[in-house]
Structures are given as structure tokens and as C-alpha cells.
N, C-alpha and C positions, 0 to 999 in steps of 0.2 A: 479587257482584254488578260485572260491566263497566261501564265509564262508558257513558252515550251520546253516538253520535258523530250529531253535529247537523248538517245539511247544509250544503252550502259557499252562503258568500252570490252570489246572481249575478253575474256581472261586469259594473261600473258602465260605462256608455256615456260616449258624450262628444260633445259637438254643436260644428261652428265654423261661425259664421254669416261665410262669404266673400263680399267684393266683387268680384264679375267684371268691372267697370269698364263702360263704355260701348258696347264691340261689338268689340274689337280685342284679338284673344287674345293678342299682346304687349304688352298694358298690363297682365297678371296678376303680381302682387306674387311675389319668390320664397317666401313664406312660404306666399301662398296654391297655389303648384305643390308645395308640401313636404305640405301638406294634404292635396291633392285625390289624390295618389301615396300616401297612407295610409288615405285612404277609403275607407269598408265599403261604404255607402250615398250616393248623389248625391240631393237634392231640388232641382229649380230649373223653370224656366219654360222652353220647349223651345228659346228662342234665347238662353240661358243655358248651358244643356247644352252646344248648340254649340261655346258658346266653353270652356268646361273640361272638357269630355270625354277632349280627347285628352293630359290628364296625369294620367287617373284611371290606377287602376290595372286589367288585364285581369280581367274578371268582378265588375266593382264592379254594384253594382241601384243601378239609375236610377228615380228616381221625377217625373214629368213632369207639372207642374202649369200649368195654362189657366186663367190667373185671370179672368172676364167683363173684357173693356174696351169692352164697349159706353158710349155715350155717360151713357145713366144709372145706371153703375154709379159710387162713386165709392173712390178708392182707400183700400185700408186696410180695404176692406165686401165682405163675401160670401164664399162659401167655393169653393177652388179646387174644379175637376175635375180629379181625378188618375187618371193612368194610370201602370201600375207596369210598368217593362221590367228583367227580370231579365239575367242574366250570358250566358244562353243568346239573351236579344234576344226572349223571348215576352213578349207583352201583357195585360194582364191589367185589368178595370174595376175601380176602387176603390168601394164604396159613398161616396154623396154627404156623407152626415153626417160620413166621417171626413176633417177639414183636414188641412191643413199641418203645424201645430202637433202636431196627433195622431197623426201617423204620425213627426215627428221624434223624438218624446221615446217613441213606440213603440220603436222601433229604437236609439234609444238606453240606454231599460232591459233591450233584451235584451242588451247589453254591444256594438252594433256602434261603430264611430266612425263619426259623419253628418255631410255636408257639406251645410249649406245653403244654396245658393250665389246670389245676387241680382244683377239688374244696377248698375252705379252704385257705391254704397256701402251698406253695411249700417246706418248710421246716418240714413240718406236712406230708409229702406224703410219704410212703414207695418205690414206683412207681417211684417216681422221684428223689427221692435218688439215686435208684440203676441207674435210665438212666442219669443223672449228673456226677455219678461215670464214667458209659460207654463213655460218652463224654468226659471227663478228659482223658480217658484212649486210647480214638482212636484223641486227638489233635482236635478235634472240639471246637471251640468256643462256650462258652454258657453265659448267664446273667440270675440273678434270678430274677423276678417283686416282691417282696412279695405282698400276698393278705391279707384281713380280716380273720382270724380264724374260721372255725365253731364253735368251743369252746368258742369263743369271743363274734360272733357277734351274734349266737343264744340267748345268755340270756341279751343281749342287746334290740334286738326287742322283747324277751318276758316280758321285766321291772323286770330283776332282777339281779340289779349289783351285782360284784363277790365281791368287798370290800367293807367295810365301814371306818371311821375315824377311827378307831381302828387301820385298815392296817392289816384287816384278812388275815392268812395263805390260799391261795390258791392250790387246786392239781388238775391236770388233768389226766383221767382215762381211758384208752381206754380199757372197758369191756372184747371185744372181743379177750385181748391178756392178758390181767391182768396175774400176779401170785400170790400163796396163800400172797408172802412175800408181793405184793406190798398192796394188799388187807388189811393185817396185818398192814401195814405202815398210812393207810389215814384214818380205824380206829380207827387208836389211837389218829389220831389228832382231835384238835377240831375247824379246819377250815374249809373253803368251799371246796368242790369235786366237779370238775364238769365231768361229765362220758358220753363215748359216747358210745353209746349202740344202740338196737334197740329195736322196741315195744317190743315183747313179751320177752324181755330180760331183762324188767328193775325189773320184780318185781324178778328175781334173783339173778340183781346187789343188788339191797337194801337189802338180805337179808346175801350176804355176808358181807356188810356196817355192818350189827345187826351182825352177828356172829362175827366179828373183833373190835366190840366193841360199836360202835355206836346205840346211845337208838332209840325205836321203834318211839319214838316221833318228832324225827328231823325231822322240815321242808325238803321237799321237790317239784321240779316243775320239770315238764316232758313237753318238746317242740318237736313238729313234725313239719314236713316242714318250721323250722327256717326262716327267713327273707322274705319269698314266703305268699301271700295273700292266700295261704293254710295253713298258721301257725293257729298250736292249742295247748294250754299249759295247762295241768291240775295241780293243785296244790293240794296236799297231803300228808303225812307222809310215812316214809322208812316201816311201817308197816302199813299202809292202801292203798298203791298204787295202790297193786292188786285188793282191791276189788272198786277202787275209776275207775281204766279203766275198770275194768268188768261191773260195773253200766254206765260208759259212751256208753257201748256197743260197745268199739274197738277193744276187743279182747273175742275170739279168730276170728282173723281176718285175709283175707289174704294180709292185710297190716300190718302186725305182723311184717315182715321183716326189714319193713322202719326203717331208721338212726334214731334217738333222741337223743336230748341233756338234759340229766336230772344234776340239779343244787340242793346240799344238802349241809342243814348247817343252824345252830342256826341264824345267824346270814348275811344270804343270802339274804335278804328283801324277801323270799317267802312270809310270812305275808304280806307284805306288797305292794304285785304285782296288786290289785284291783288298787293301786294308779299311779303306776309304769308302767302299761301294756299299751305303749302309742301306739303301733301299732298296735294291736287287737281291742283298742277302735277308732280309725279312723271310722267316719259316715256310711261308706259305704264299711268296711273291708269285704274282700270276696265277694262282690255282682259283680254277672254277668250281665254286664249291654247292653244291645243292642244298637250299634248307627248305625242307618240306614244311612251312609253315608260312601263316598269312603276314604281311608285311607287319600290321599291327604286333603280332605275335614275335615275329622276328625281327625287329626293329632293333634292339639292346644286343644282341644277337648277330647280326649282320656290321653293327659297328666294330664289334671288337673283332671280326674274320678280315673286315676291312683293317683294324690297324695291324695284324699279322702279313697284309700285303693282299688276302685273299679280294675275289672278286666272286662274291656273295649273290645267288639267283634264287628266289622265292618261291614256291610252287604248291599253294593249299590242296594240301590230302584232304580236309576234311571243312565242311562248310556246317555252321551253328544257326538250327534253327528255332522259333518255340517249342514246346510241347503241345502235342498235339490236344488236348484238354485243359486249357490254364486252370480252370476253377481252384485245381490244389495249391498253385504258386499262387495264386489272389487271396485266399484264404488263411496262407502262411506269413504274405506280405501283413495282412490285417492284424492276425498275432503278433507280428513284431511291435505294430503300432500299439495294440491293446496291452501291451505288458504281458504275454504269453509265455516268452523263451530269456533263461539267463543268457543263454551264448546264441551267437549265429556263429557258422563255419564254412568258410569260403576255400573249396580247393581246387579252384583254377580260376585265371582273368575271367575265364566268361563265364564264371557265374558269378563273380563282382558285376560283370556287364548286365546279365539277366537283371539282376534286384537294381540297378541302377536304372536299368530301362521299365522295370513295372514300377518303381518310385517317381519317374517322371509322369508317368500315366496317370497314378493319383494325385500328380501335385504338391508331392512329398521331397524332402532332402534330405542331408546327409545326418539334420537334428533328431529325426526320427529313429537315430539308433542310440539317444542318451539310455543311458542304464543299463546296457545290453551289454555285455562280452563279447570283443570279438576277436574272431580268430583268423588266422590266412596260412596258408599251405606252406610258402614260400615268400621268397625277397621280391619277385614279379607280382603276385597276387598282390602282397604289402601296397608296392607301388601303384601299384591300380585303386585300391581303397584310398589310400591318401591323395590322390588326384582327385577322389571322391568327397575327401575332405575327413577321411576315417580314420582315426591311428588305429591300428589293428594292438589287443592288448596281447596278445601270445602268437608268436611266429617262431615256429621252432628252431633249436639253441643247435641243432644237431642235422640231421639226414632232411630235407625239404620234399618230406611225402608224407602221406596218410600214416606209416610207422612212424616218421619222424615225430609229425603233429601228435600223438596217443601217448609218446615219448614224455610229454611235457603238461599233459591235457590232465589237469587235477582233477580226483574223485570227487566224487557227488558229498557233502557235506550236508547233513539238512540241517545243523547250526548255521552255518555260515553262507546256505544259499538257499535264498526263499524260494528259489522256480528251480524246479528241478527236468526243463528239457530244453533241448537244443533242437535250433532251426539248420539244416544241413540241405542248403538249396547246390544242386551239381545237377552233370549229364545223365542221360537216359543210362548212358553204360557205363558207369560209374563202377568199381569193384565195393563189396561189401567189407572191406577190409575196417573201413574209420567207423562203419553204423557199430559192427559186434563189437569193438576196441568201447567204445562214449557206452555201450549197452553194459559192457563188463565193469566200466569203472561206476556204475550207477545212473547214470543220465536215461532218460527217454529221449528219443531221438522223432523230430518229424523230417521223414528222408522224404526231401521231394524232387519232383524232375525240373529243375529251370531252363534246360534246353536241349535240345536233344543234338545230338553230332551224325552228320549222312556224310557217305562221301564226296568229296568235290567232284566237278566236273573235271575232266581229262586237261590237262597243258594245252597249247600247240602244238600243232605236230611237229615245228623245230622243234623243240623241247626234248619229247617225246623223243626225237631220232638221237638227239645229244643223250639223253638218257641211255638208250640201249646201244648205241654205238661206242662210247667209250668220252663224248664230248664233254664229260666232266669228270674234273679230279677226284673229287672226292665227294659223298653225301653224311647227313648228320643226320642219324635218328634220334627222335628224342622220345619214342616210345615205341610199344610193338602195333598201334594200329597206322603209324604212320609208315610203317614199313608195310604192312598188308595194305594198306591206301595206296600207295605208291606205286606198287607192282601192279595191281589194279587196275589204274587208272593210267600207268606210262609205261609197264613194263618193267624188266629185271634189270638193274645195273649192270652196265657192262662189267665183265672183268678185270679190266687193269683198274677201274674207280676204286678209290678208297672208299672200306665202310668203318663208319664213324656211329657207336650206340654210346646209349648215356647212362646201360646199366645191364647187367645182364639177362633178365628177361626181355628186354629188348634185343640183346645180341643172339637169347636163341630162336626169336622167331624169323631173325636176319636168316639165320645158320638152317634154320626149318623153311626158310625161301630160295635155299640154294646160294644163296650169298657169304662168303669170309668178310669176317670180324678183322679189323686190322686194326682199330683204336677203341681203347671200351674207356671213359670218364673213369675216375677214381672215385666220384661222389654221384648222384645222381643231381647234375645241376646242368644245364643249358651254357652255362658259362665255361664249366670244369671241362667241359666236351671241347668244346673249344680251343680250351684251353690244351688237351692232350692231342687234339690234331695240329694244332702245331708244336708241341712236342715230335709229334711225330715225321712232320714236315722236315723243321730241324736236323733230325736224324739222321734223315732220309740225304740231306743234300751234304751233311759234315761227310756220311761214307762214299759220296760219290765226289767228294775234293780230294777225299785220301786216297781214292783209288786213283784218280787221276782224270774221272770221267766227265762228262758235261754235267753239267747240274741241267736234269730237264723236271717236268711235269709227268706225272702220272699219264696225264693224256699224249703225251707226245710220245709213246712207245712206240715201236714201229706196227704196221698194220700186222694182226694175226698174232703177235706175242701175247703169251696167255700167263698170269701167274700161275705158281705152284700151289696147289691147295694140299 
């Protein structure tokens, strides 16, 4: 009798309770990023998903929980309403009786690696605590990845240290659940109090503290949307905060239910916030900047803009397509392999991409460049080559352009150069500057159309309206074609929008289209252009402060206001 074969036990899953921090994706820990990269299922509120999903692997299943945040709802109670979003981005309703803990454990029992992401830190989240207990009771293995607590991270971004050299006592209060005893205890203390509340309940919380014994002139800061580029902080006292918010036209407002962090205390550094508000004083803080390039092209530029506090919005103005007749490109690539060329010159990232794709089509790789000198027009093109496995022999030491490349290009020398031919893969609309210059240096040039640039499709209607209606604070033009194409597909930017151009030729094109150029890069580099815009923003901010005016973004100018031309 043969032995009975038992079925293999189901693979045990795992749950990671992960703190996503107060809102800035840059505050995720290294361990959090690692857990997200290995997750099969993500469970989180919608705002938290926006923070963590960029680190999740492709195809991860997302469970979006919308917890009832009405005034009558007590944190830690109620049933989240769930929407499941799978890797194909389809949406399906989930029965209301299946709460987050149920879904988390169900996925883990099915062998899935589940990340349950919460705002701030899991140890301070009532739902997470209940779900951890449920996992423990069901024997589902789990771990906890701490995050930056909202009550700590937001004051840090607002420039309000919670303790001083004298070791100020710090108390944390959730105004939505605080008891009379709690208010009495913090009111009797002279330490710093960090209050989690909502915008329309700040005045009531201030009143509770005054009733409990705090002086009405005690300094207070209130921060909404902390650690994000929507952050805004008000400085007042317990007795004046209601009037301050009213004068700022914050209340009454549909946003009154938004959560805020209030810091109360004589030694909470509220009076020093003007000197310590490092985040909101960034030169482009909150500026919505239009970058007319694809996400791939704009990646490093957008990162640089974010470092200045801006919110970059990429809008492609050109699309790249293969040449209409590929035979010329095919002959050139074969000539590259058979030793026809001494040099190959890349004048754009798109040219690198076009050659790389043709190589892959023929089963070739970077080794085909052996024995050939490689030139790149600038740093970004050089980086694309290095990613391909090719280190360029020549990158301009000065201006990153065709003219700069010619400055450093060696003349043809029949003694040292066994071959006199250069392969130049480029766009169909490229200028003749480089070709003419190489010929003048004694080289023969195979000027080959490697790709075509065509005008991109118009952006969504919402983006077009923002461009024409002054919804953007600035737009970066990196070439004359980006000016022509953006105006062609989306319309002319509003006159309050700051126009920044990479060089004189681009600025001239912008002016020909009726645009006033406010900023021009000191040299033709996208990163120098971003620096120049940041300098402009810093000067604008300083001028407002010196004049005693509020610091506003260009898009916040009153409707109908026009800039002088």
C-alpha cells in the first residue's frame, strides 16, 4: 500500500504595519521603502496611498480605505469603506462588512505579503492597533515599521522646535478624544502642548486650554497640510487665534474639517518661527511649475524643482517617432559595426535611445562601440550613454550645445585618425550647426535621421485651462520648439505666470509669441535654468517681506491683475 500524499500547507503570508509619515514622501524610512518594494498588497487610506505607491512594485494590488471622518465619528471606531484597485487599475466595491483587518488577514492567509500603511506612526493609529491585535489573535505573523509621527514631524517642518535647552515638558493631546481631565492636566502645566485637531476646532481647543488655566497671551502656531507643499502656518495666541484665522479668510470654509497640528507654549519657539521656518521659506515654496518635457526627460529637473519647494507638472510638448524611412539608420548602424566611423556624436537623450533600440533590434549591445570614439553634447546625454554601458570620450567643457561640442572637437588629422567619418544620429528638425562645423574641421559626416519629433497631443482640458487661466506660477521653456508647441497644443500662458527661458534664442521665440520673459538661465543648462528661477523666487519673497507684504505665489495675484509689460 503506497503512502498517502498529504497536500502541502498553504504558504503563510506576512503583514507589515508601516508608518508613512505626515505627508512628505521623503520622510519614508529605508525599511519602509524596502517593504513596499516587496509587497503583494497595499492597504491604506487614499492620501497615504499617494505617498507610498511610487515605491511599490508594478502590479501590486491596492486596497483603498475611506474612513468616515465626520464630526460624529470617533477615531478608532466605525467601518472603513473599501475599494480594491488591482494591478490593471480596475475598481470594484467591497462588501461593507469586510473591514480592513479582515482584508489584511485574508490576504496574508493566502500567502500574500501585505503592507498596511497608515499616516504618521502605526503606534499612534487606533485602527492599526486593533488590526495588530487581530493578526496576533489569528496567528498571522506581522512586523511594525515605525514612521515619523505627525505630531512631531509637522512642527519640525513649521520651524517650531518642541523642546529647548531647559528640557521643556512636552504633552500631546488629540482634541477630538480629550477628556476634561486631560485638558485640566495640560492646562495646569507650563510645558509645550501639541494638539491634534481640525481647522474649525482650533479656537475651541484654545478655549479649553484657557479655561484650564493657560494665559490667553500664550503663543500658538497652527499648521495645516504639514510637510507638504500645501503647508500653511499661522502664528497667534490662545486668545487671538480665532480672529487670526478669520482675518486670513480661512474660516468658515469647506476645508474646516482638515486636520491641523497646533503647538502651544511660552517656550515652543513660536515667537522665533520667522527665523526657523526653513520649509515654507524655500524660494519656490508651493509654486506650481509647468515643465514642458516628458517625465523621462524631466526627472532630474523636477527633482531639483522639488528641492526648492516647487510642485513640478510635466506636460510633453513633443512626441518622438521613428524615421519614415529606416533604411538610412540601418545602414549607419551596420557601418558602425564594420568600422566605417571614427566618431559617433550624440546630441540628445533621444538620439541615444534611438541607437540603443536599433542595437537591440539587431541583438547588439554596448560592445559594438569598441574602437569608436563617442561624443555627447551634455551631461544628460552622457548619463544616458553611461546607462547604456558607454562612457563618452568627449563632453563639452563649456557650453552644453552643438557650438560647445565644436569648441572641444579635434580637427581631422590623417596621421592619427585612420578614418575620417563621423556618424551623427539626430532629429529630423536639427540645425546644421554641428554638421557644418565638423566639415570645417576636416571630417566627413553621415548626418542620419534617427528619430522624428512631432507635436504632442494636447494635455487634458484641466491643464489647458490652468495654463491659460493663470493656474501655474511659472513655466520653464527649454527650447524654442517647447514655446511653439506648448502655445500650439495648450494656448498661451496667462500674463501672471513667470516665464523662464534657457537662452536668448528661446527667449526671442517666447517674446514673438507675446510672452514677457522674466528669467533667463546664465548658461544653456536646464539645471541652471531651475537655479535662475529659484533665485527669482527668493528675490521676490525678500522684496515682499521688506515691504511688509504677505508672501504670495504669482498665481495668487488678484483676478484681473496684469503685469506691466
